[in-house]
N, C-alpha and C positions, 0 to 999 in steps of 0.2 A: 836221472839223469843229468850229467852234468856239460853246461855251458863254458865254451872257451872264451876268456874275456877277450873284448877286442884292444889292440893295442894303439894307444895314443899319446903321439908326442907334443909336446907343450913346448914350443920356441917362443924367447925375449931376446932381447942383447946381452943381457950380463948375466943371466940367469942367477941371480940371487934373491929377488924380490916375486913379482909377479906369476913367475913360470913355475918356481920351486912352491909357492901356496897353493897354485893350480893343479902340481900334481898330486900334493896330499890332499886336497881335498874332492879332487875327482878320485882317487884311490880310498878315500872313505867314503864318500855319497854314494857313490858307483860300483863299492868292492862286490867282487866277483864276475861284474859283467863286464867292469873296464880296467885295465892295467897302463896307469900311465907314467910316463917319463918325461923329464924337462931336459931343456938343453939350452945354450947361448950362442950366439954367433958372434960374440967375444966376451967368453965368461969372466964374469969379475972372480978375485981369489978367494971369496966366502961369503957366506948367505947371508943377507943384511940383519943383523938384531931384530930390527922391529919387525920382519918378517916370524923371524924364528916365535918372537915373544908373543904375537898375534894369533898364530897357530896354536902356540901353547896355551892361553886363554880359550880356545875354543876346547881344548881336550884331545888336539889330534897330534901325533909323533912328529918330533922332528929328527931323530937320532941321525938317520942317514943321508941326510940332506947335507951337498955339495955341489957346488958349481960344475956344469959337465959343460965341454964343447961339441955342439952340433955336429962336426967333423967324426967325430966316435961315433958316430950312430947311424950318420947317414946308409950304412950298409945293411942296417937293421931292417924287418917289415914292420910296418905301421900299417893301422887299418884307419886311421885319421892322421891329420898335421893340423894342429891350431898354432896360429900367431896372436898373439896377446899386447904386440907395441907394433908400432909401425913401421919401426925400422927394420924387426924381423923379416914382416911381411916383405919389404922390398928387399932384403939379402936373402932369402930364405933359399938354403940351396936347393939344386935339382936331386932327387932320389933315384935310385938304379931302374925301380918301377914305379908305375904312375900312384899315386895314393891323394884320395881326397883330400882338400885344405878349407880351412873354415877361419876367416880372421874377427876376433874382436879383442878390441884395444880395453887395455883399463892402464889408469891413472899410474902415474911412476911415484909413490910416496916415500922415495930416498931423501936421506936429510928432513923429512920432517915429522913431527911430532907421531907417539904410539896412534891415536885415533886415526890417521890416514892411513897408517897399516890396518886397523880395524876393519877401516870402509872397505879399502882395496879387497881385504879376504870376503867381506859380504856381499861386495860387487861380484865377486867371481863364484863363490857358491850360489847368487841370485840369477846371474845370467848365463854361465858358464857350463855350469854343468846341465842344464835343460838344452842348451847349445847343441853340448856333445852326444846329450841323449837322442835328441833328434837327428842329427849328422849320423850317427850311428844306427838309429831307427830301433833305438833299446825301448823297453818294456820297466818304466822306473817299479811298475806294481808288480809287475811277476814274480812268483815265487818260483824259487827253484825246488825241483823234487829230490 
């Protein structure tokens, strides 16, 4: 029996750091159960080098990462929307159908040393993965048949 992954949209302002790391971490840690995408309310031109390096150091893939505008995804169907910065929470768009939302704010490490990006990466893994798990009522210990 195959389980259809739940779709999760992670939003922040620039879609260049926190939401990108959250997308990769959720897709890795909840593989097969969650399909995460990220977007920004005002996307930057590229993903922050510190975010890419922090993910790479954890052995996570970064090849396909690029900032996306939330307006390009608003008509897609999501099971959960997660805002990871206060600005995105306040300017989160209205989706065509009701979708549950949660907000978990993370420090913005832009302009800071790599260690800050690593701390945010680890904080995302520690707080966001279980929150998404709980919000979607997933069983992290479930085995696929």
